[in-house]
C-alpha positions in Angstrom: 10.5 12.3 7.7 6.7 13.4 9.3 4.0 10.8 9.3 1.7 13.7 7.8 4.2 13.8 4.7 4.0 9.9 4.6 0.1 10.3 4.6 0.6 12.5 1.8 2.5 10.8 -0.2 0.4 7.5 0.2 -2.9 9.3 -0.6 -1.3 10.4 -3.7 0.1 7.3 -5.1 -3.3 5.4 -4.3 -5.2 8.3 -6.0 -2.7 8.4 -9.3 -3.2 4.5 -9.6 -7.0 4.6 -9.2 -7.0 6.8 -12.3 -4.7 5.0 -14.3 -6.3 1.2 -13.8 -8.5 -0.1 -17.0 -12.2 -1.4 -16.4 -12.6 -4.6 -17.9 -14.9 -4.6 -21.0 -17.6 -6.7 -19.8 -17.6 -5.3 -15.9 -20.8 -3.7 -14.4 -20.9 -1.7 -11.4 -17.4 -1.8 -11.3 -15.2 0.7 -9.7 -11.9 1.3 -7.8 -12.3 2.4 -4.2 -9.5 4.5 -2.5 -9.9 4.3 1.4 -8.1 6.5 3.7 -8.6 6.3 7.1 -6.3 8.8 8.7 -7.5 8.1 12.3 -5.9 4.8 12.4 -3.5 5.2 9.5 -4.7 2.3 7.1 -4.9 3.1 3.4 -6.3 0.6 0.5 -7.0 0.8 -2.9 -9.5 -2.1 -4.3 -11.9 -2.8 -6.9 -15.5 -4.2 -6.8 -17.9 -5.0 -9.0 -19.1 -7.6 -11.8 -17.6 -8.8 -14.6 -20.2 -10.8 -16.7 -21.8 -13.2 -14.0 -19.1 -13.1 -11.2 -18.5 -11.0 -8.4 -14.8 -9.4 -8.7 -13.5 -7.9 -5.5 -9.8 -7.2 -4.4 -7.1 -5.4 -3.1 -4.7 -3.9 -5.4 -2.5 -2.1 -2.6 -2.8 -1.9 1.5 -0.5 0.0 3.8 -0.5 1.4 7.4 1.7 3.9 9.1 2.6 2.2 12.7 5.4 4.1 14.8 6.2 6.2 12.1 6.8 3.6 9.6 5.1 2.7 6.5 3.7 -0.9 6.7 3.3 -2.4 3.1 0.7 -5.0 3.7 -0.1 -5.9 0.2 0.9 -4.9 -2.9 -0.2 -6.0 -6.0 1.3 -3.5 -8.4 4.0 -4.3 -10.9 6.5 -1.5 -10.2 6.1 -1.7 -6.2 5.0 0.9 -3.9 8.2 0.7 -2.0 10.2 1.7 -4.9 7.6 5.0 -5.6 7.9 6.0 -2.1 11.7 5.8 -2.3 11.4 8.0 -5.2 9.5 10.5 -3.3 12.0 10.6 -0.7 10.9 8.3 2.0 14.3 6.6 3.7 14.2 2.5 3.0 14.6 2.1 6.7 11.3 3.8 7.2 9.4 1.0 5.0 8.2 -2.2 6.1 7.8 -5.1 3.6 5.0 -6.9 6.1 4.0 -9.1 3.2 7.3 -10.9 4.0 7.5 -13.0 6.8 9.6 -11.0 9.7 12.6 -13.6 9.4 13.1 -12.9 5.6 12.8 -8.7 5.7 16.4 -8.8 7.0 17.2 -10.2 3.2 15.6 -6.9 1.5 16.9 -3.5 0.9 13.7 -2.2 3.0 15.5 -3.7 6.8 16.3 -1.7 10.1 17.6 -4.2 12.3 16.7 -1.6 15.4 13.1 -1.7 14.4 12.8 -5.6 14.0 10.0 -5.6 16.3 8.4 -2.2 15.3 4.9 -2.5 14.9 3.9 -4.5 18.2 1.3 -2.7 19.8 
């Protein structure tokens, strides 16, 4: 599949996810932000704001595209963005679960032994 398709899928998923998140009732200046860096192929969904007198900031999803593969750096969702990407037509061998140690990845459904060292640049 073409990298441009992957970019579109990621933007779509992050945008949809941002619309579904509930803002906590005691939140002030609270928002979900989608960051789309197509030049460097980095994509994030994060939350930022205040809950009462506590600062709230965190990453929900963070993905990269490297050497034609989607690298899931962080996935804080229940459904799993990898499953959503597969449902959209992305082959499992084009998805790297980067949040797992490289050695552990071979025991997942998302593993391509030919690309074990992919992403080293």
